[in-house]
Structures are given as structure tokens and as C-alpha cells.
N, CA, C, O and the ligand as a Tripos MOL2 file, in Angstrom:
@<TRIPOS>MOLECULE
protein
  253   251    64     0     0
PROTEIN
NO_CHARGES

@<TRIPOS>ATOM
      1 N           0.8580   -1.2050    0.0010 N.3       1 MET1
      2 CA          0.0020   -0.0080    0.0120 C.3       1 MET1
      3 C           0.9040    1.2600    0.0010 C.2       1 MET1
      4 O           1.7160    1.4630    0.9030 O.2       1 MET1
      5 N           0.7440    2.0660   -1.0000 N.am      2 ALA2
      6 CA          1.5810    3.2560   -1.1020 C.3       2 ALA2
      7 C           0.8540    4.4770   -0.5280 C.2       2 ALA2
      8 O          -0.2980    4.7530   -0.8630 O.2       2 ALA2
      9 N           1.5400    5.1740    0.3190 N.am      3 ILE3
     10 CA          0.9890    6.3990    0.8590 C.3       3 ILE3
     11 C           1.6560    7.5590    0.1850 C.2       3 ILE3
     12 O           2.8340    7.8240    0.4280 O.2       3 ILE3
     13 N           0.9380    8.2540   -0.6530 N.am      4 GLU4
     14 CA          1.5660    9.3530   -1.3900 C.3       4 GLU4
     15 C           1.7160   10.5710   -0.4940 C.2       4 GLU4
     16 O           2.8170   11.0930   -0.3190 O.2       4 GLU4
     17 N           0.6500   11.0020    0.0490 N.am      5 SER5
     18 CA          0.7070   12.0770    1.0400 C.3       5 SER5
     19 C          -0.3830   11.8440    2.0570 C.2       5 SER5
     20 O          -1.4910   11.4340    1.7100 O.2       5 SER5
     21 N          -0.0780   12.0990    3.2840 N.am      6 ALA6
     22 CA         -1.0320   11.8000    4.3140 C.3       6 ALA6
     23 C          -1.1190   12.9370    5.3030 C.2       6 ALA6
     24 O          -0.1140   13.5640    5.6350 O.2       6 ALA6
     25 N          -2.3200   13.2000    5.7710 N.am      7 THR7
     26 CA         -2.4790   14.1360    6.8500 C.3       7 THR7
     27 C          -3.0590   13.3710    8.0210 C.2       7 THR7
     28 O          -3.8500   12.4410    7.8620 O.2       7 THR7
     29 N          -2.6510   13.7840    9.1730 N.am      8 CYS8
     30 CA         -3.1400   13.1620   10.3980 C.3       8 CYS8
     31 C          -4.6550   13.2920   10.4340 C.2       8 CYS8
     32 O          -5.2000   14.3750   10.2210 O.2       8 CYS8
     33 N          -5.3160   12.2010   10.6990 N.am      9 ILE9
     34 CA         -6.7890   12.2440   10.7030 C.3       9 ILE9
     35 C          -7.3080   13.0240   11.8840 C.2       9 ILE9
     36 O          -8.4600   13.4600   11.8730 O.2       9 ILE9
     37 N          -6.4960   13.2130   12.8990 N.am     10 LEU10
     38 CA         -6.9460   13.9040   14.0830 C.3      10 LEU10
     39 C          -6.6050   15.3820   14.0610 C.2      10 LEU10
     40 O          -7.4610   16.2040   14.3870 O.2      10 LEU10
     41 N          -5.3990   15.7490   13.6920 N.am     11 CYS11
     42 CA         -5.0340   17.1800   13.7570 C.3      11 CYS11
     43 C          -4.7570   17.7440   12.3810 C.2      11 CYS11
     44 O          -4.4090   18.9190   12.2580 O.2      11 CYS11
     45 N          -4.9020   16.9270   11.3320 N.am     12 ARG12
     46 CA         -4.7680   17.3730    9.9560 C.3      12 ARG12
     47 C          -3.3600   17.8070    9.6160 C.2      12 ARG12
     48 O          -3.1330   18.4360    8.5830 O.2      12 ARG12
     49 N          -2.4200   17.4810   10.4700 N.am     13 ARG13
     50 CA         -1.0430   17.8260   10.2120 C.3      13 ARG13
     51 C          -0.4960   16.9700    9.1020 C.2      13 ARG13
     52 O          -0.7690   15.7710    9.0450 O.2      13 ARG13
     53 N           0.2800   17.5750    8.2120 N.am     14 LEU14
     54 CA          0.8810   16.8020    7.1530 C.3      14 LEU14
     55 C           1.9150   15.8540    7.6960 C.2      14 LEU14
     56 O           2.6520   16.1720    8.6290 O.2      14 LEU14
     57 N           1.9570   14.6890    7.0970 N.am     15 ARG15
     58 CA          2.9650   13.6930    7.4890 C.3      15 ARG15
     59 C           4.3230   14.2690    7.1500 C.2      15 ARG15
     60 O           4.5300   14.7840    6.0510 O.2      15 ARG15
     61 N           5.2360   14.1840    8.0800 N.am     16 GLN16
     62 CA          6.5730   14.6820    7.8620 C.3      16 GLN16
     63 C           7.5050   13.5700    7.3990 C.2      16 GLN16
     64 O           7.2600   12.3910    7.6530 O.2      16 GLN16
     65 N           8.5470   13.9520    6.7360 N.am     17 MET17
     66 CA          9.5540   12.9600    6.3720 C.3      17 MET17
     67 C          10.2670   12.4920    7.6570 C.2      17 MET17
     68 O          10.5050   13.2730    8.5790 O.2      17 MET17
     69 N          10.5900   11.2150    7.6800 N.am     18 ASN18
     70 CA         11.2220   10.6460    8.8790 C.3      18 ASN18
     71 C          10.2380   10.6520   10.0460 C.2      18 ASN18
     72 O          10.6330   10.4700   11.1980 O.2      18 ASN18
     73 N           8.9980   10.8550    9.7570 N.am     19 ASN19
     74 CA          8.0110   10.9010   10.8010 C.3      19 ASN19
     75 C           7.1380    9.6600   10.6050 C.2      19 ASN19
     76 O           6.2950    9.6390    9.7090 O.2      19 ASN19
     77 N           7.3200    8.6710   11.3940 N.am     20 ARG20
     78 CA          6.6860    7.4120   11.1360 C.3      20 ARG20
     79 C           5.2080    7.4470   11.4590 C.2      20 ARG20
     80 O           4.3560    7.0230   10.6790 O.2      20 ARG20
     81 N           4.9380    7.9760   12.6550 N.am     21 GLY21
     82 CA          3.5380    8.0400   13.0210 C.3      21 GLY21
     83 C           2.8750    6.6630   13.0850 C.2      21 GLY21
     84 O           3.5230    5.6410   13.3080 O.2      21 GLY21
     85 N           1.5960    6.6820   12.8870 N.am     22 LEU22
     86 CA          0.8300    5.4580   12.9960 C.3      22 LEU22
     87 C          -0.1080    5.3460   11.8290 C.2      22 LEU22
     88 O          -0.8220    6.2940   11.5000 O.2      22 LEU22
     89 N          -0.1120    4.1770   11.1920 N.am     23 LEU23
     90 CA         -1.0270    3.9990   10.1100 C.3      23 LEU23
     91 C          -2.0240    2.9200   10.4800 C.2      23 LEU23
     92 O          -1.6540    1.7800   10.7620 O.2      23 LEU23
     93 N          -3.2650    3.2870   10.4770 N.am     24 VAL24
     94 CA         -4.3330    2.3330   10.7990 C.3      24 VAL24
     95 C          -5.2730    2.2820    9.6130 C.2      24 VAL24
     96 O          -5.9530    3.2570    9.2930 O.2      24 VAL24
     97 N          -5.2970    1.1380    8.9750 N.am     25 LYS25
     98 CA         -6.1640    0.9780    7.8110 C.3      25 LYS25
     99 C          -5.9190    2.0520    6.7730 C.2      25 LYS25
    100 O          -6.8470    2.5210    6.1130 O.2      25 LYS25
    101 N          -4.6620    2.4370    6.6340 N.am     26 GLY26
    102 CA         -4.3730    3.4420    5.6220 C.3      26 GLY26
    103 C          -4.6090    4.8590    6.0670 C.2      26 GLY26
    104 O          -4.3800    5.8020    5.3100 O.2      26 GLY26
    105 N          -5.0590    5.0160    7.2730 N.am     27 ARG27
    106 CA         -5.2810    6.3760    7.8090 C.3      27 ARG27
    107 C          -4.1130    6.7160    8.7000 C.2      27 ARG27
    108 O          -3.6530    5.9000    9.4980 O.2      27 ARG27
    109 N          -3.6420    7.9440    8.5480 N.am     28 TYR28
    110 CA         -2.4370    8.3580    9.2770 C.3      28 TYR28
    111 C          -2.7790    9.0630   10.5700 C.2      28 TYR28
    112 O          -3.6590    9.9220   10.6150 O.2      28 TYR28
    113 N          -2.0790    8.6930   11.6090 N.am     29 VAL29
    114 CA         -2.1360    9.4140   12.8670 C.3      29 VAL29
    115 C          -0.6960    9.8310   13.2270 C.2      29 VAL29
    116 O           0.1900    8.9810   13.3240 O.2      29 VAL29
    117 N          -0.4750   11.0910   13.4180 N.am     30 CYS30
    118 CA          0.8790   11.5680   13.6370 C.3      30 CYS30
    119 C           1.3380   11.1450   15.0450 C.2      30 CYS30
    120 O           0.5180   10.8530   15.9160 O.2      30 CYS30
    121 N           2.6590   11.1190   15.2460 N.am     31 PRO31
    122 CA          3.2130   10.6340   16.5230 C.3      31 PRO31
    123 C           2.6870   11.4500   17.7230 C.2      31 PRO31
    124 O           2.4850   10.9090   18.8110 O.2      31 PRO31
    125 N           2.4720   12.7480   17.5050 N.am     32 GLU32
    126 CA          1.9830   13.5670   18.6330 C.3      32 GLU32
    127 C           0.6090   13.1380   19.0510 C.2      32 GLU32
    128 O           0.3160   13.0460   20.2430 O.2      32 GLU32
    129 N          -0.2480   12.8700   18.0780 N.am     33 CYS33
    130 CA         -1.5820   12.4370   18.4320 C.3      33 CYS33
    131 C          -1.5710   11.0200   19.0150 C.2      33 CYS33
    132 O          -2.3300   10.6760   19.9220 O.2      33 CYS33
    133 N          -0.6850   10.2370   18.4530 N.am     34 GLU34
    134 CA         -0.5610    8.8810   18.9410 C.3      34 GLU34
    135 C          -0.1720    8.9000   20.4170 C.2      34 GLU34
    136 O          -0.7470    8.1770   21.2300 O.2      34 GLU34
    137 N           0.8130    9.7380   20.7530 N.am     35 ALA35
    138 CA          1.2430    9.8710   22.1160 C.3      35 ALA35
    139 C           0.1360   10.4300   23.0040 C.2      35 ALA35
    140 O          -0.0170   10.0500   24.1650 O.2      35 ALA35
    141 N          -0.6240   11.3400   22.4170 N.am     36 ARG36
    142 CA         -1.7270   11.9860   23.1400 C.3      36 ARG36
    143 C          -2.7620   10.9400   23.4820 C.2      36 ARG36
    144 O          -3.2600   10.8950   24.6070 O.2      36 ARG36
    145 N          -3.0860   10.1030   22.5240 N.am     37 ILE37
    146 CA         -4.1250    9.0920   22.7500 C.3      37 ILE37
    147 C          -3.7280    8.1200   23.8530 C.2      37 ILE37
    148 O          -4.5460    7.6950   24.6680 O.2      37 ILE37
    149 N          -2.4240    7.7810   23.8470 N.am     38 ILE38
    150 CA         -1.9530    6.8150   24.8110 C.3      38 ILE38
    151 C          -2.1250    7.3150   26.2450 C.2      38 ILE38
    152 O          -2.4550    6.5450   27.1470 O.2      38 ILE38
    153 N          -1.8950    8.6320   26.4430 N.am     39 VAL39
    154 CA         -1.9610    9.1600   27.7780 C.3      39 VAL39
    155 C          -3.3100    9.7190   28.1180 C.2      39 VAL39
    156 O          -3.5540   10.1540   29.2440 O.2      39 VAL39
    157 N          -4.1870    9.7080   27.1390 N.am     40 LEU40
    158 CA         -5.5090   10.3530   27.2940 C.3      40 LEU40
    159 C          -6.3520    9.5900   28.3240 C.2      40 LEU40
    160 O          -6.4510    8.3630   28.2920 O.2      40 LEU40
    161 N          -6.9450   10.3490   29.2240 N.am     41 SER41
    162 CA         -7.8790    9.7360   30.1570 C.3      41 SER41
    163 C          -9.2640   10.1910   29.8910 C.2      41 SER41
    164 O          -9.4910   11.1440   29.1460 O.2      41 SER41
    165 N         -10.2070    9.5090   30.5030 N.am     42 ARG42
    166 CA        -11.6270    9.8920   30.3000 C.3      42 ARG42
    167 C         -11.9030   11.2870   30.8600 C.2      42 ARG42
    168 O         -12.8690   11.9380   30.4620 O.2      42 ARG42
    169 N         -11.0640   11.7380   31.7740 N.am     43 ASP43
    170 CA        -11.3300   13.0580   32.3620 C.3      43 ASP43
    171 C         -10.8260   14.1750   31.4290 C.2      43 ASP43
    172 O         -11.1530   15.3480   31.6100 O.2      43 ASP43
    173 N         -10.0390   13.7890   30.4500 N.am     44 ASP44
    174 CA         -9.4710   14.7870   29.5620 C.3      44 ASP44
    175 C         -10.5510   15.3880   28.6660 C.2      44 ASP44
    176 O         -11.3260   14.6460   28.0630 O.2      44 ASP44
    177 N         -10.6190   16.7200   28.5670 N.am     45 PRO45
    178 CA        -11.6200   17.3660   27.7100 C.3      45 PRO45
    179 C         -11.4700   16.9610   26.2310 C.2      45 PRO45
    180 O         -12.4200   17.0650   25.4550 O.2      45 PRO45
    181 N         -10.3060   16.5130   25.8640 N.am     46 ASP46
    182 CA        -10.1030   16.1240   24.4560 C.3      46 ASP46
    183 C         -10.4950   14.6870   24.1950 C.2      46 ASP46
    184 O         -10.4600   14.2170   23.0580 O.2      46 ASP46
    185 N         -10.8660   13.9990   25.2470 N.am     47 TYR47
    186 CA        -11.0760   12.5600   25.1460 C.3      47 TYR47
    187 C         -12.0980   12.2220   24.0590 C.2      47 TYR47
    188 O         -11.8660   11.3560   23.2150 O.2      47 TYR47
    189 N         -13.2370   12.9280   24.0990 N.am     48 ASP48
    190 CA        -14.2910   12.6260   23.1180 C.3      48 ASP48
    191 C         -13.8460   12.9180   21.7060 C.2      48 ASP48
    192 O         -14.1550   12.1750   20.7740 O.2      48 ASP48
    193 N         -13.1130   14.0120   21.5560 N.am     49 TYR49
    194 CA        -12.6510   14.3770   20.2400 C.3      49 TYR49
    195 C         -11.7650   13.2900   19.6630 C.2      49 TYR49
    196 O         -11.9410   12.8820   18.5150 O.2      49 TYR49
    197 N         -10.8260   12.8290   20.4460 N.am     50 TYR50
    198 CA         -9.9050   11.8050   19.9640 C.3      50 TYR50
    199 C         -10.6050   10.4700   19.7600 C.2      50 TYR50
    200 O         -10.3340    9.7190   18.8240 O.2      50 TYR50
    201 N         -11.5010   10.2230   20.6680 N.am     51 LYS51
    202 CA        -12.2120    8.9650   20.5880 C.3      51 LYS51
    203 C         -13.0450    8.9180   19.2870 C.2      51 LYS51
    204 O         -13.0710    7.9010   18.5940 O.2      51 LYS51
    205 N         -13.7050   10.0070   18.9810 N.am     52 LEU52
    206 CA        -14.4960   10.0760   17.7810 C.3      52 LEU52
    207 C         -13.5820    9.9990   16.5510 C.2      52 LEU52
    208 O         -13.9010    9.3510   15.5550 O.2      52 LEU52
    209 N         -12.4720   10.6620   16.6520 N.am     53 GLY53
    210 CA        -11.5120   10.6350   15.5380 C.3      53 GLY53
    211 C         -11.0500    9.2090   15.2650 C.2      53 GLY53
    212 O         -10.9440    8.7810   14.1160 O.2      53 GLY53
    213 N         -10.7830    8.4990   16.3260 N.am     54 LEU54
    214 CA        -10.3190    7.1280   16.1670 C.3      54 LEU54
    215 C         -11.4220    6.2170   15.6810 C.2      54 LEU54
    216 O         -11.1730    5.2590   14.9490 O.2      54 LEU54
    217 N         -12.6190    6.5110   16.0800 N.am     55 LYS55
    218 CA        -13.7540    5.7100   15.6100 C.3      55 LYS55
    219 C         -13.8460    5.7410   14.1000 C.2      55 LYS55
    220 O         -14.1710    4.7500   13.4460 O.2      55 LYS55
    221 N         -13.5480    6.9230   13.5660 N.am     56 LYS56
    222 CA        -13.5470    7.0660   12.0830 C.3      56 LYS56
    223 C         -12.5700    6.0690   11.4820 C.2      56 LYS56
    224 O         -12.8030    5.5250   10.4020 O.2      56 LYS56
    225 N         -11.4810    5.8390   12.1880 N.am     57 ILE57
    226 CA        -10.5090    4.9050   11.6350 C.3      57 ILE57
    227 C         -10.9530    3.4500   11.8620 C.2      57 ILE57
    228 O         -11.0140    2.6320   10.9440 O.2      57 ILE57
    229 N         -11.2480    3.1870   13.1040 N.am     58 TRP58
    230 CA        -11.5550    1.7770   13.4510 C.3      58 TRP58
    231 C         -12.7210    1.2380   12.6550 C.2      58 TRP58
    232 O         -12.7460    0.0770   12.2460 O.2      58 TRP58
    233 N         -13.6870    2.1180   12.4490 N.am     59 TYR59
    234 CA        -14.9350    1.6460   11.7780 C.3      59 TYR59
    235 C         -15.0560    2.1520   10.3640 C.2      59 TYR59
    236 O         -16.1520    2.2160    9.8070 O.2      59 TYR59
    237 N         -13.9120    2.5180    9.7750 N.am     60 TRP60
    238 CA        -13.9170    3.0010    8.4450 C.3      60 TRP60
    239 C         -14.4360    1.9370    7.5040 C.2      60 TRP60
    240 O         -13.9300    0.8150    7.5330 O.2      60 TRP60
    241 N         -15.4090    2.2270    6.6800 N.am     61 PRO61
    242 CA        -15.8780    1.1990    5.7210 C.3      61 PRO61
    243 C         -14.7780    0.7660    4.7960 C.2      61 PRO61
    244 O         -14.0900    1.6000    4.2070 O.2      61 PRO61
    245 N         -14.6050   -0.5110    4.6610 N.am     62 SER62
    246 CA        -13.5020   -0.9940    3.8650 C.3      62 SER62
    247 C         -13.8520   -1.0030    2.3860 C.2      62 SER62
    248 O         -12.9540   -1.0450    1.5460 O.2      62 SER62
    249 N         -15.1010   -0.9670    2.0570 N.am     63 ALA63
    250 CA        -15.5230   -1.0260    0.6670 C.3      63 ALA63
    251 C         -15.4910    0.3420    0.0100 C.2      63 ALA63
    252 O         -15.8190    0.4690   -1.1690 O.2      63 ALA63
    253 ZN         -1.9950   14.4660   14.6560 Zn       64 ZN64
@<TRIPOS>BOND
     1     1     2 1
     2     2     3 1
     3     3     4 2
     4     3     5 am
     5     5     6 1
     6     6     7 1
     7     7     8 2
     8     7     9 am
     9     9    10 1
    10    10    11 1
    11    11    12 2
    12    11    13 am
    13    13    14 1
    14    14    15 1
    15    15    16 2
    16    15    17 am
    17    17    18 1
    18    18    19 1
    19    19    20 2
    20    19    21 am
    21    21    22 1
    22    22    23 1
    23    23    24 2
    24    23    25 am
    25    25    26 1
    26    26    27 1
    27    27    28 2
    28    27    29 am
    29    29    30 1
    30    30    31 1
    31    31    32 2
    32    31    33 am
    33    33    34 1
    34    34    35 1
    35    35    36 2
    36    35    37 am
    37    37    38 1
    38    38    39 1
    39    39    40 2
    40    39    41 am
    41    41    42 1
    42    42    43 1
    43    43    44 2
    44    43    45 am
    45    45    46 1
    46    46    47 1
    47    47    48 2
    48    47    49 am
    49    49    50 1
    50    50    51 1
    51    51    52 2
    52    51    53 am
    53    53    54 1
    54    54    55 1
    55    55    56 2
    56    55    57 am
    57    57    58 1
    58    58    59 1
    59    59    60 2
    60    59    61 am
    61    61    62 1
    62    62    63 1
    63    63    64 2
    64    63    65 am
    65    65    66 1
    66    66    67 1
    67    67    68 2
    68    67    69 am
    69    69    70 1
    70    70    71 1
    71    71    72 2
    72    71    73 am
    73    73    74 1
    74    74    75 1
    75    75    76 2
    76    75    77 am
    77    77    78 1
    78    78    79 1
    79    79    80 2
    80    79    81 am
    81    81    82 1
    82    82    83 1
    83    83    84 2
    84    83    85 am
    85    85    86 1
    86    86    87 1
    87    87    88 2
    88    87    89 am
    89    89    90 1
    90    90    91 1
    91    91    92 2
    92    91    93 am
    93    93    94 1
    94    94    95 1
    95    95    96 2
    96    95    97 am
    97    97    98 1
    98    98    99 1
    99    99   100 2
   100    99   101 am
   101   101   102 1
   102   102   103 1
   103   103   104 2
   104   103   105 am
   105   105   106 1
   106   106   107 1
   107   107   108 2
   108   107   109 am
   109   109   110 1
   110   110   111 1
   111   111   112 2
   112   111   113 am
   113   113   114 1
   114   114   115 1
   115   115   116 2
   116   115   117 am
   117   117   118 1
   118   118   119 1
   119   119   120 2
   120   119   121 am
   121   121   122 1
   122   122   123 1
   123   123   124 2
   124   123   125 am
   125   125   126 1
   126   126   127 1
   127   127   128 2
   128   127   129 am
   129   129   130 1
   130   130   131 1
   131   131   132 2
   132   131   133 am
   133   133   134 1
   134   134   135 1
   135   135   136 2
   136   135   137 am
   137   137   138 1
   138   138   139 1
   139   139   140 2
   140   139   141 am
   141   141   142 1
   142   142   143 1
   143   143   144 2
   144   143   145 am
   145   145   146 1
   146   146   147 1
   147   147   148 2
   148   147   149 am
   149   149   150 1
   150   150   151 1
   151   151   152 2
   152   151   153 am
   153   153   154 1
   154   154   155 1
   155   155   156 2
   156   155   157 am
   157   157   158 1
   158   158   159 1
   159   159   160 2
   160   159   161 am
   161   161   162 1
   162   162   163 1
   163   163   164 2
   164   163   165 am
   165   165   166 1
   166   166   167 1
   167   167   168 2
   168   167   169 am
   169   169   170 1
   170   170   171 1
   171   171   172 2
   172   171   173 am
   173   173   174 1
   174   174   175 1
   175   175   176 2
   176   175   177 am
   177   177   178 1
   178   178   179 1
   179   179   180 2
   180   179   181 am
   181   181   182 1
   182   182   183 1
   183   183   184 2
   184   183   185 am
   185   185   186 1
   186   186   187 1
   187   187   188 2
   188   187   189 am
   189   189   190 1
   190   190   191 1
   191   191   192 2
   192   191   193 am
   193   193   194 1
   194   194   195 1
   195   195   196 2
   196   195   197 am
   197   197   198 1
   198   198   199 1
   199   199   200 2
   200   199   201 am
   201   201   202 1
   202   202   203 1
   203   203   204 2
   204   203   205 am
   205   205   206 1
   206   206   207 1
   207   207   208 2
   208   207   209 am
   209   209   210 1
   210   210   211 1
   211   211   212 2
   212   211   213 am
   213   213   214 1
   214   214   215 1
   215   215   216 2
   216   215   217 am
   217   217   218 1
   218   218   219 1
   219   219   220 2
   220   219   221 am
   221   221   222 1
   222   222   223 1
   223   223   224 2
   224   223   225 am
   225   225   226 1
   226   226   227 1
   227   227   228 2
   228   227   229 am
   229   229   230 1
   230   230   231 1
   231   231   232 2
   232   231   233 am
   233   233   234 1
   234   234   235 1
   235   235   236 2
   236   235   237 am
   237   237   238 1
   238   238   239 1
   239   239   240 2
   240   239   241 am
   241   241   242 1
   242   242   243 1
   243   243   244 2
   244   243   245 am
   245   245   246 1
   246   246   247 1
   247   247   248 2
   248   247   249 am
   249   249   250 1
   250   250   251 1
   251   251   252 2
@<TRIPOS>SUBSTRUCTURE
     1 MET1         2 RESIDUE 1 A MET
     2 ALA2         6 RESIDUE 1 A ALA
     3 ILE3        10 RESIDUE 1 A ILE
     4 GLU4        14 RESIDUE 1 A GLU
     5 SER5        18 RESIDUE 1 A SER
     6 ALA6        22 RESIDUE 1 A ALA
     7 THR7        26 RESIDUE 1 A THR
     8 CYS8        30 RESIDUE 1 A CYS
     9 ILE9        34 RESIDUE 1 A ILE
    10 LEU10       38 RESIDUE 1 A LEU
    11 CYS11       42 RESIDUE 1 A CYS
    12 ARG12       46 RESIDUE 1 A ARG
    13 ARG13       50 RESIDUE 1 A ARG
    14 LEU14       54 RESIDUE 1 A LEU
    15 ARG15       58 RESIDUE 1 A ARG
    16 GLN16       62 RESIDUE 1 A GLN
    17 MET17       66 RESIDUE 1 A MET
    18 ASN18       70 RESIDUE 1 A ASN
    19 ASN19       74 RESIDUE 1 A ASN
    20 ARG20       78 RESIDUE 1 A ARG
    21 GLY21       82 RESIDUE 1 A GLY
    22 LEU22       86 RESIDUE 1 A LEU
    23 LEU23       90 RESIDUE 1 A LEU
    24 VAL24       94 RESIDUE 1 A VAL
    25 LYS25       98 RESIDUE 1 A LYS
    26 GLY26      102 RESIDUE 1 A GLY
    27 ARG27      106 RESIDUE 1 A ARG
    28 TYR28      110 RESIDUE 1 A TYR
    29 VAL29      114 RESIDUE 1 A VAL
    30 CYS30      118 RESIDUE 1 A CYS
    31 PRO31      122 RESIDUE 1 A PRO
    32 GLU32      126 RESIDUE 1 A GLU
    33 CYS33      130 RESIDUE 1 A CYS
    34 GLU34      134 RESIDUE 1 A GLU
    35 ALA35      138 RESIDUE 1 A ALA
    36 ARG36      142 RESIDUE 1 A ARG
    37 ILE37      146 RESIDUE 1 A ILE
    38 ILE38      150 RESIDUE 1 A ILE
    39 VAL39      154 RESIDUE 1 A VAL
    40 LEU40      158 RESIDUE 1 A LEU
    41 SER41      162 RESIDUE 1 A SER
    42 ARG42      166 RESIDUE 1 A ARG
    43 ASP43      170 RESIDUE 1 A ASP
    44 ASP44      174 RESIDUE 1 A ASP
    45 PRO45      178 RESIDUE 1 A PRO
    46 ASP46      182 RESIDUE 1 A ASP
    47 TYR47      186 RESIDUE 1 A TYR
    48 ASP48      190 RESIDUE 1 A ASP
    49 TYR49      194 RESIDUE 1 A TYR
    50 TYR50      198 RESIDUE 1 A TYR
    51 LYS51      202 RESIDUE 1 A LYS
    52 LEU52      206 RESIDUE 1 A LEU
    53 GLY53      210 RESIDUE 1 A GLY
    54 LEU54      214 RESIDUE 1 A LEU
    55 LYS55      218 RESIDUE 1 A LYS
    56 LYS56      222 RESIDUE 1 A LYS
    57 ILE57      226 RESIDUE 1 A ILE
    58 TRP58      230 RESIDUE 1 A TRP
    59 TYR59      234 RESIDUE 1 A TYR
    60 TRP60      238 RESIDUE 1 A TRP
    61 PRO61      242 RESIDUE 1 A PRO
    62 SER62      246 RESIDUE 1 A SER
    63 ALA63      250 RESIDUE 1 A ALA
    64 ZN64       253 GROUP 0 **** ****
């Protein structure tokens, strides 16, 4: 699967060179958001935003 250009699905940041980030089903999540998600707790005001963003990835229609 070739990724020509990718923007982070959560913060819309362009994928940087040498920036591996996270690819889930072809959707890119930048390292900063990835790190954010890992430490995110339910008390965090951003929790819902990230959770919804991830839902877009996890439940992305494959067809
Ligand atoms: Zn991001």
C-alpha cells in the first residue's frame, strides 16, 4: 500500500519525512496524536474528540 501524502486524521497535520507516526487501515495518525491518545484519560476534555476521531478509523468502511 503506497501512501503518497497523508495528513493526520486527528489534527490534519501533514505527514513529515522521517516521521513514522501510526497508520491504521491506511489512515495516518501523527506521533503527537498517537502519544496523546496513549496518555489520554476519560477526564481529559479532548477525550471525546480523539475517541470520535479514532472511531472514524476503526470503523472506516473498507468497501
Ligand atoms: Zn495528529
